[in-house]
DRENGUPA-892732 format. One line per 10 residues: their letters; for each residue y, z, x of C-alpha. Coordinates in Angstrom, 2 decimals, decimal comma, padded with zeros to 5 digits. Example, Ala and Ser with C-alpha at 12.3 -4.5 7.8 and 13.67 -1.06 7.14 Angstrom:
as = -004,50:007,80:012,30; -001,06:007,14:013,67
This chain:
menqrylsvs = 007,32:015,24:052,52; 004,97:012,43:052,83; 002,77:011,19:049,95; 000,03:011,02:052,02; -000,56:014,80:052,26; -001,44:014,98:048,43; -004,76:014,37:046,87; -006,03:013,14:043,53; -007,71:015,45:041,24; -010,68:013,03:041,45
alnkylyykf = -010,46:013,40:045,45; -010,32:016,99:045,29; -013,42:016,89:043,11; -015,53:014,61:044,71; -015,15:016,69:047,90; -016,10:019,74:045,96; -019,24:018,09:044,77; -020,03:016,95:048,29; -019,74:020,69:049,44; -021,94:022,01:046,73
dndlnlrnvy = -024,50:019,42:047,02; -024,65:020,01:050,62; -025,14:023,81:050,57; -028,53:024,82:051,67; -027,79:028,31:049,78; -026,76:026,61:046,44; -030,11:024,13:046,08; -032,57:027,15:045,30; -030,77:029,75:043,48; -032,45:032,77:041,85
lkaeisnirl = -031,18:034,36:038,92; -031,90:037,27:036,71; -030,01:037,25:033,63; -029,47:037,17:029,71; -029,72:033,89:027,92; -026,83:033,47:025,10; -025,46:030,41:023,23; -028,13:028,29:023,23; -027,72:024,60:021,98; -029,89:021,42:022,32
skgilyfvlk = -027,94:018,11:022,56; -029,88:014,46:023,59; -032,97:016,19:024,88; -031,01:019,05:027,30; -030,64:022,38:026,23; -027,25:023,98:027,27; -027,09:027,75:027,46; -025,35:030,65:029,13; -026,88:033,02:031,81; -024,74:036,29:032,20
dneseisalm = -024,71:040,14:033,00; -022,49:043,14:032,77; -019,41:041,38:034,55; -020,03:037,51:034,84; -021,72:034,52:033,09; -022,65:031,01:034,27; -023,25:027,67:032,57; -027,02:026,43:032,54; -028,83:023,63:031,52; -032,33:022,69:031,35
yesilrslnf = -034,01:019,12:030,79; -036,71:018,42:028,55; -039,39:018,10:030,81; -038,82:021,31:032,01; -038,63:023,03:028,68; -041,44:021,31:027,30; -043,46:022,97:030,54; -042,44:026,66:029,50; -045,14:028,81:027,28; -042,62:030,78:025,43
qiedgmtvlv = -039,61:030,12:023,02; -036,13:030,72:024,31; -034,04:032,96:022,41; -030,46:034,30:022,49; -030,44:037,78:024,02; -033,74:037,35:026,02; -033,90:038,37:029,72; -035,18:035,90:031,98; -035,89:035,06:035,50; -034,78:031,43:036,85
cgrvglyhkr = -034,39:028,97:039,33; -032,30:026,12:039,99; -029,61:024,05:041,93; -025,83:024,91:041,43; -023,77:021,93:041,35; -020,66:020,63:040,45; -019,70:018,12:037,19; -017,08:016,21:039,24; -015,31:014,55:036,27; -014,23:018,20:034,57
gtyaitvskm = -014,46:020,16:037,64; -016,99:022,64:036,29; -020,22:024,08:037,75; -023,56:025,02:036,43; -027,09:025,89:037,40; -029,68:023,13:036,65; -032,82:025,34:036,03; -036,04:024,01:037,17; -038,08:027,03:036,69; -037,84:030,01:033,95
eaiglgeayl = -039,93:033,07:033,24; -039,34:035,36:030,52; -038,96:038,99:031,16; -038,66:039,84:027,50; -036,50:040,64:024,46; -034,55:044,03:024,96; -034,57:046,70:022,14; -030,93:046,24:021,74; -031,44:042,65:020,72; -033,87:043,12:018,44
nfiklkekll = -032,45:045,94:016,51; -029,26:043,18:016,36; -031,51:040,55:015,02; -033,02:043,28:012,10; -029,60:044,43:011,33; -027,88:040,82:011,02; -030,85:039,87:008,83; -030,30:042,74:006,35; -026,51:042,50:006,32; -026,86:038,77:005,68
keglfddqyk = -029,03:039,12:002,69; -026,74:041,80:001,22; -023,79:039,19:001,48; -021,67:041,01:003,96; -021,35:037,66:005,94; -020,23:035,50:002,75; -017,30:033,42:003,24; -016,23:034,44:-000,45; -015,10:037,87:001,08; -013,04:036,60:004,17
reikrfnhki = -009,65:037,44:003,73; -007,08:035,08:005,15; -004,88:036,35:008,42; -001,14:035,96:007,53; 001,02:033,56:009,93; 003,16:035,85:010,57; 002,05:039,90:011,37; 004,69:041,88:012,27; 002,77:044,93:012,86; -000,63:044,43:014,56
alitsatgda = -003,24:047,33:014,89; -005,19:047,36:018,09; -008,53:049,19:018,32; -009,75:049,08:022,13; -009,89:051,19:024,94; -006,73:052,45:026,20; -007,69:051,65:029,73; -009,70:048,41:029,40; -008,78:044,62:030,10; -008,66:043,90:026,51
rhdvestiak = -005,89:045,85:025,85; -003,77:044,07:028,52; -004,83:040,74:027,36; -004,05:041,33:023,65; -000,67:042,92:024,33; 000,33:040,24:026,76; -000,64:037,71:024,75; 001,15:038,50:021,80; 004,49:039,51:023,54; 004,23:035,95:025,01
ryplaevvly = 003,58:034,04:021,71; 005,45:036,34:019,37; 007,53:039,20:020,82; 009,10:039,98:017,36; 005,28:041,93:016,65; 004,63:045,16:017,36; 001,35:046,15:018,58; 000,04:049,66:017,69; -002,85:051,04:019,71; -005,73:053,04:018,05
palvqgtdap = -007,75:053,90:021,20; -011,42:054,10:020,92; -014,37:053,99:022,87; -016,15:050,75:023,48; -019,21:051,35:025,03; -021,71:054,17:024,81; -023,40:056,20:022,06; -020,23:058,02:020,68; -018,48:054,39:020,71; -019,58:053,58:016,96
ksliaalnqa = -018,23:056,64:015,58; -015,11:056,59:017,70; -014,29:052,88:016,57; -014,81:053,79:012,67; -012,52:056,76:013,26; -009,52:054,20:014,60; -010,57:051,85:011,93; -010,07:054,38:009,07; -007,15:055,82:010,57; -005,33:052,26:010,81
nkdatcdcii = -006,38:051,99:007,04; -004,89:055,43:006,01; -001,59:054,57:007,77; -001,38:051,21:006,20; 001,42:050,00:008,15; -000,26:047,09:009,84; -000,67:043,46:008,72; -003,79:042,98:010,39; -006,46:044,62:012,73; -007,86:043,53:016,24
iargggsied = -010,98:045,21:017,32; -011,44:043,99:020,82; -013,42:044,52:024,03; -013,91:042,61:027,26; -017,74:040,69:027,97; -020,68:042,52:028,83; -024,68:042,59:028,12; -026,19:042,89:024,71; -026,46:046,88:025,85; -022,96:047,30:026,40
lscfndeela = -021,85:045,44:023,43; -024,48:047,23:021,05; -021,97:049,55:019,70; -020,16:046,75:017,74; -023,69:046,08:015,96; -023,53:049,60:014,42; -024,52:049,26:010,67; -021,80:051,83:009,75; -019,25:050,25:011,52; -020,07:046,95:009,92
rcifdsaipv = -019,55:048,33:006,55; -016,59:050,23:007,41; -015,09:046,86:008,60; -016,35:045,09:005,23; -014,67:048,09:003,40; -011,01:047,60:005,34; -008,20:046,98:003,09; -006,67:045,43:006,28; -008,06:041,93:007,31; -009,88:042,45:010,49
isgvgheadf = -010,19:040,24:013,77; -013,13:040,35:015,85; -012,31:039,72:019,43; -015,47:041,20:021,26; -016,81:039,78:024,38; -016,98:036,37:025,84; -017,28:033,29:023,93; -020,93:033,18:024,38; -021,22:037,05:023,01; -022,08:037,58:019,40
ticdfvsdrr = -021,92:040,85:017,51; -022,16:042,07:014,12; -018,59:042,81:014,10; -018,09:038,95:014,66; -020,17:038,29:011,32; -018,51:040,79:009,13; -014,80:040,46:010,28; -012,66:037,87:008,38; -012,15:036,08:011,65; -014,03:035,82:014,90
aptptgaavi = -012,36:035,08:018,17; -014,27:034,38:021,00; -012,05:036,45:023,34; -009,71:039,47:023,03; -007,06:036,85:023,90; -008,46:034,69:021,31; -007,81:037,59:018,63; -004,23:037,88:019,88; -003,83:033,98:019,41; -004,96:034,28:015,74
aspdmndlyk = -003,02:037,03:015,11; 000,54:035,80:016,18; 002,19:032,53:016,03; 003,38:030,71:019,28; 007,08:031,19:019,08; 007,34:027,67:021,07; 005,55:026,30:018,36; 007,83:027,74:015,70; 011,00:026,66:018,07; 009,76:023,28:017,61
eivqlksslv = 009,40:023,82:013,92; 013,02:024,79:013,60; 014,01:022,07:015,61; 012,02:019,73:013,33; 013,25:021,43:010,25; 016,96:021,32:011,43; 016,82:017,92:012,22; 015,26:017,16:008,91; 018,00:018,90:007,27; 020,52:017,37:009,15
qsiknklvds = 019,32:013,79:008,44; 018,86:014,80:004,68; 022,50:015,92:004,90; 023,58:012,64:006,26; 021,83:010,64:003,92; 023,61:012,62:000,78; 026,98:012,08:002,38; 026,20:008,41:002,88; 025,17:008,59:-000,40; 027,85:009,96:-002,03
ftkletlkna = 030,22:007,96:-000,12; 028,94:004,44:-000,99; 028,79:005,92:-004,76; 032,76:006,92:-004,12; 033,54:003,52:-002,56; 031,55:001,71:-005,51; 033,69:003,71:-007,91; 037,01:003,05:-005,97; 036,38:-000,69:-006,48; 035,29:-000,73:-009,74
yvlknfvnnl = 037,69:-002,94:-012,23; 038,37:000,23:-014,40; 039,65:002,34:-011,63; 041,56:-000,34:-009,75; 043,53:-001,38:-012,94; 043,65:002,35:-014,17; 047,33:002,02:-015,18; 047,41:-001,22:-016,85; 044,16:-000,46:-018,86; 045,30:003,24:-020,07
dnllfkvdnl = 048,72:001,31:-021,48; 046,58:-001,26:-023,18; 044,55:001,37:-024,50; 047,58:003,23:-025,68; 048,97:000,15:-027,23; 046,02:-000,26:-029,01; 045,79:003,52:-030,38; 049,53:002,85:-031,85; 048,40:-000,44:-033,61; 045,55:001,55:-035,30
nkriinlspi = 048,01:004,21:-036,48; 050,14:001,75:-038,03; 047,24:000,12:-039,99; 045,94:003,52:-040,96; 049,25:004,14:-042,32; 049,50:000,99:-043,85; 046,00:001,26:-045,46; 046,46:004,89:-046,47; 045,27:005,44:-050,31; 048,24:008,04:-050,57
neinhalvnv = 051,19:005,65:-052,15; 048,34:004,34:-054,63; 047,28:008,05:-055,43; 050,89:009,29:-056,25; 051,40:005,96:-058,34; 048,12:006,79:-060,24; 049,08:010,39:-060,62; 052,44:009,13:-062,66; 050,44:006,97:-064,75; 047,98:009,60:-065,50
dkykdslnks = 051,09:011,83:-066,89; 052,11:008,90:-069,12; 048,78:008,69:-070,31; 048,42:012,53:-070,58; 051,72:012,53:-072,78; 050,64:009,46:-075,12; 047,33:010,96:-075,79; 048,88:014,40:-076,57; 051,15:012,65:-079,25; 048,37:010,71:-080,68
inkrielndy = 046,10:013,42:-080,86; 048,87:015,75:-082,50; 049,39:012,89:-084,79; 046,16:012,49:-085,94; 045,81:016,62:-086,10; 048,56:016,57:-088,71; 047,08:013,71:-090,78; 043,90:015,40:-091,01; 045,53:018,57:-091,95; 047,53:017,04:-094,78
kldndinkli = 044,01:015,32:-096,26; 042,59:018,53:-095,99; 045,26:020,23:-098,10; 045,09:017,45:-100,55; 041,28:018,03:-100,88; 041,44:021,66:-101,02; 043,72:021,06:-103,95; 041,47:018,91:-105,72; 038,50:021,09:-105,07; 040,42:024,09:-106,71
llnplnimsk = 041,58:021,68:-109,74; 037,78:020,87:-110,07; 036,40:024,62:-109,28; 034,38:025,53:-112,36; 035,38:028,71:-112,33; 039,50:027,60:-113,00; 037,99:025,76:-115,81; 036,23:028,59:-117,23; 039,54:030,64:-117,15; 040,91:028,49:-119,85
gytitfqdgk = 037,86:029,01:-122,28; 035,56:026,77:-120,99; 031,76:027,37:-120,07; 028,65:025,89:-118,97; 025,19:026,09:-120,72; 021,94:025,97:-118,62; 018,39:025,67:-120,02; 015,28:025,88:-117,38; 018,02:026,04:-114,67; 019,21:022,66:-116,13
vvskiedvdk = 022,81:022,15:-117,19; 022,79:020,79:-120,62; 025,14:018,08:-121,03; 024,13:016,61:-124,34; 022,52:017,95:-127,49; 019,37:015,99:-127,00; 018,46:017,94:-123,70; 018,05:021,25:-125,74; 014,77:022,62:-126,54; 015,08:024,86:-129,58
ekslntkilg = 012,06:027,17:-128,83; 013,89:028,17:-125,50; 016,58:030,30:-124,62; 019,90:029,22:-123,50; 022,03:030,56:-120,39; 025,48:030,47:-120,88; 027,92:030,81:-117,72; 031,40:032,29:-118,78; 033,87:033,87:-116,52; 032,88:037,08:-115,38
geiistinei = 029,56:036,78:-116,14; 026,27:035,07:-118,28; 025,22:035,13:-121,75; 021,53:034,62:-122,50; 020,89:033,36:-126,39; 018,54:032,10:-128,75; 018,55:029,08:-130,63; 018,62:029,56:-134,40; 019,78:026,11:-135,52; 020,61:022,95:-133,39
kkdken = 023,37:020,93:-135,14; 024,30:017,30:-134,26; 027,68:015,80:-134,63; 027,93:013,23:-137,34; 027,73:009,88:-136,45; 030,34:007,89:-136,63
């Protein structure tokens, strides 16, 4: 095939831009639509115009915006006139609005604003109450219409991304006056079953009236009280409902909700490959490090000369044993014990000799005491005389006026003095 048949992307977009620019039907397009997703950037107002089935990107320059006699708000129904053109760099088209008239804010939108402000003040939208959605959800509850596109989008997306997950459908009405009760019943049943890791509430796009069932106060409180984390995937990216604000995570579309609830198996495969590569590299590094240490040990002096070193050590041990034996105090202790025995015998003999000598002296002293014992002398007729408790040894010590006490063998004689006779002096 010849390369000349192939266009570049730029060439195709420039061609389409030319077609858009020269189509007279696209120069003045009149639309009746609902405004959403308003944002102002560098003097240009960007927003989305939508109906029940479709939407188109729109923009308005600041000069046109200043000429309007009303404030543009999300949910407003307007009549616009503008030119549809292609932005060739991105291949996207939009309508540049040159005129706009307001029809008014619908009742559904006003109710939405009122309820949003009420629940916001109560704290039902606070981040502190938002629970984390697990990365691996093995069982996912899906609350949506059993026959709608949202079910197909969620189930097909999860099947492609993470086929290990099981999607459990809790069918519910997603439009009409009975829809809020139906959605609440499905949500309560999912919590009662308590078998799923997370809950997706999903519906395709539509007008604010079509999505009004997701702006129900009782449903909002039921979502807030859910024991299982809830992902809101209601409408298109430009659509916002109370369900989005009160849920734990908001996705722009049902497909986006499925993406949040499921990991991509291609990403998981890449992670596994990276982990495997990291593990293999780690093992290789460990083996190289261990081999390097082994080689270092093998080449170490101690291991290379192990036998010689061991013989040297054993020789040193033998020498130490001999020195220890030679230095042992056992011989000296035995010699000292022999001397102790000798000293003991000598001491015993000396002690016995001293005892015998003392016994002999004691006997002599006893004999002397016996001989000197006054009682023994008295038995031979001798007496001892006392006066005032003192021994009378000479006549001069006697007081004639006082009595005498005379000790004799067997007793004592008390006598008075009649006369004192002194020996004649030589």
